N, C-alpha and C positions, 0 to 999 in steps of 0.2 A: 636500731631507733634507739634504747637506752642508752646502749654504748660509745653514739655519734653522740649524744646530749651529755652523757657524764665525760664525754672527750673535750667537746667544745665546753663544758665548765673548767674543766679544769685547762684550758688554755684561754680562759680568759683571765686567772689568778696572777700570771704576770703582767698581762695589759694594767687592772685593776691597781697591784700592787705600785707600778705606774705614776698613775692616776693619784693616787694617795701620799706616795713622798713630792710629787710636783707641789699638789695642795699643801703639803707642808711646808714644802722650800719658801713656798710663795707668799704664806702669812707668817710666816716666822725670819725671815730676812729681806723681803722685800717689805710685806705689810705693815714695818713701823710696830714699838713698841705696844700694845693694847694697851697695859696700865698706862699708861699719858695719855692719849685717848678715857679710857673711861676716867682719870680724874679730872679731864678737866685744865683749864687754864692757871687756875687758880689752887694750885696742889704745893706739897711740900715732898719730901725725899722720903719720908717716915709714911705716906700715904701712899706714894707710889711705890713703896716696898712692897704694903699692906698688900696692896691690890695686886702684884705679883705672886708673892705666895697664894692667894686664894686661887690664882687663876693657874698656878702650878709652874708659871711662866718660867721659876728661877731652879728652875729643875736643870739635869744636864738633857741638849736633842733629844737622847736616845729615849728616855724617859717620859717627854715629852711625846716624841712618838705612839710611842707604846699606847699612852692614854689616849692618843688621837685615834688611832686601829683599835682600842676596845671603844668608843666612844661610834665608830663606824659600827662595828658586828652588836653594838648593844642598843643600837638605835636610839643614842642618849647623848647628847649633845650639850647635855648644858641647858640653862638659861639665858634668851637673848637679852644684850645686855643694855638695850633700848626700854626694851617693854618689862623686861623679870620673864617671863613668860616660856615655858618647857621649848626650845627647838620645834623637838617631838612633836607636837601638841600645835604648834606653827603650821608647822608641814600640811600635819594629819589635818588641819581647819580649813586649807587652804586650798590646800588638792580636789576639795568635791567639788570649789568653785568654779574652777578650769576648765575642770573634766566636765562639767556640767554642759558651757559653750564650746571646748573643741570637741567632741566624744559629733554629736551630733554633725556638726562643722564641718570634722572630718570626713565623715560618712556620705552626706551631702556631695561637700564637693566633689570628693572622686568618683563614686556616679555619675554626677553634672559632667566633666569631664568625660568621663569615657565617653557616654556615651552621644558624645558635643564630638568625640573625635574619631568615634566610631564613623560617626555617618557625615562629616567632613570629610576623612579621610579616602573614604568609596566616593567624591568628586574632586580629588584634586584637581588642583588650575579651574573649577569654576569661579562663576559669580559668588556664589556662598560661601566656596572656601576661602577665598580672595575677602567679602564682607568682614567673613569671620576675623580669620588673622590679623585684618586690620583693626577690627573692635578690642581685640586683644592690646594690639602694639600699643594704642592709645588710651585701652584701662591699667595696661601695666607703668604708664608712665607719671599717671597722677599719686602723687601720692595716700597715704594710709592717710595720713590726718587731713585731706581734705575730704575725706568720702564719712570721713567720723563729724568731722566739724556739721558738714552739710545733712548729713541721715538726724546730726541728733539737732540743727535746727527745723527745719522742716519737716518731717516724719513723725518726732518726740515736739518739737515745740511750738510749730505750725500748725501740723495735722493733728496733734491730741493721738496719733496712731498709736506709739509705743513710751514708756516710761521714758525725763532723760537720762538719766543713772536712779543706782539706786541694786539693793541685792533684799530680800525677803528670806523666812526660816523656813520655808516650803520650798520641796523640790518641783512641784509643777507648778507652783508658781515663778519662780527661779528661772525653771526650761520654759516654759512659752512667755511668760510677762514679759519679765528683765532680759533673760537670753536670746530672747527674739533676734530687734535690731541690730545688737551686735554682732550675732551671727550672718543678719543681711549682709554686713557689712563686711565681713572680713570674707566674703563667696565672693564682694563684686569684685574687693581682692586680689582671693585665691585661684581665683577659676580660671583669666588668665592663663597665667603663666601654668597651671598645670595642661588647662588643656592641649598649650603649644607643643608639650614636653610628651602629649600622650597622643596626640596627633605621629612627634616623630615617630615612638616606638609600631604605632599600628602601620605607619606607611613602608617601615620597615619590612613588617612582615605582608602588608597586601601584595609586592611582587615578588616574593617568595612561590618558589617551585611545587611547593605543596597545593595552593590554592587556585595556582592555572588547573591543577591539576583533581581539584573537589569540581573545579565548575566545567571541567572536561567530562567528566562524571556522571553532571546533573544536577549535583548540591544546590539547593536553594540558597539565590544572593544572602538573605536573611540567616541561612546557617554557618553560612562561611565569612560573614562578619561578625557575629553571636558565639558560634565553637571554636572555629575554626582558626580565625586571627585572633579573636582578643584572647585563645587559651594562652597560645605563643605570647602577646602583648601581655599579658598578665602578669610577666615574671619581673619585667623592669618594672612595670608601677608598681609592684608590691614592695619592691626594693627604694623606690622614691618615696613612698609613701609610710613605709615603718622605717624608715633611720629618718624621717621630719618627722618622728612624733614626740619626741623628747624634748625637740629646740623648740614645738610648737609650747611648750610650758612655758617655758622663759622667751621666749618672741611673741606671746599673745600679750605682751605691757603694755602695751598703748592702749589697748581693748579697756584693758581691766581698767587701768589709770583714769582714761575718760570716761568708763563706764561706773567706774565708782564700782566693783567686781573683785571680790577677795581672796582673790586667786594669790597662784606660786609667781607667777608676772610679775605685780603688780608689787608681793613679798618683796621680790627681790631686790628693785628699783628703790622699797623703802630702806632693805636692810643696805646697801653703796650708797643709801642720802645718811647713812644715820654709822657708818660705818660696824655696821655690827656685825663682826666677823664668824662667831659663833651660824648665823641662820645664813648666813652667805657660803662656809665649806660646806653645811650640808647639805646643801641646792647643787651645790658644786659636784659631791661626791654622788650624792645618787642622780643627777642626769647623767651619770657619765656612766653610771650602772644600769642603769636606764636602757642607752645607748645600747651595750653591749647585749641587756635582754631584748633589746629588740631587735639586734641584730640576728640572734642564733632562732627569734621566732620567722621574722624571715624564711627563712631554710628552710623552716619546716614548712612553711603554708607553700614556696616551693613546688614540696613533692605534693602535697596535698591537692594544689591545681594540676601538676605534672605529676604523673609516678613516676613517668621516662625520667627523671632525674635521679640520680643517684647523688646521697648524698655521702659526701667523705669528710 
């Protein structure tokens, strides 16, 4: 196991280097001169030259690349151009609110989708199966903006069951008060596509020979469903869930923006609006690193779920 982990970490190095070079290329050749962005319209050549010196972008490209690599390794991307706050501090403070919403959302969404997928896959073609699939299709056809606006208007504004928006200073308050409605809305959006996908994974296993053999041996239907089928269907389910985790941090920007949740997704949108390159670069690199880490964790979970899986 240790040898496998070390080998995978070594294999990640070229990929990470490619990400670093791509980000460096995009922000230095395609993104324009940041000195002009910081200096503003009412600036002169001397001011622009001073800013370029302060940022180090008057140095040769290989020097700038080395500085960029050191920033990644030391987790120090300098300060935000728009707020002056340390980029590491921005990421650290914004990560907590995002995880407060995304961790319970991912757990609840996955469990609901798995349970429903197992329930309807064993009744394929029935009225229940068709009704659930139609409901999923209808639910997926509605924009998340509609869910957000309707949820805020009826459940928060009209009925007063939840705050319309906001964020507090205590974890319990944020989890049970401010995150409740965003999580419910995200569940309404996310369960349907996951259910359809997980149902497909379960159906692929239901018709396998080992299921017929288990039934022939007198194994109860519940054990066939929750032990035999679920164990084998869990491999693609784990792949789907784990591969989506890093993207969820960025993809939840609408939820965070409309509910004023100070998370990573909302910070990315603000950084793009302000052309805040240090923040964008840091989040881009670390999301790429998180994606590779979760891919490794996915492989390790495979063997935990099914010891027959051989890590190579």
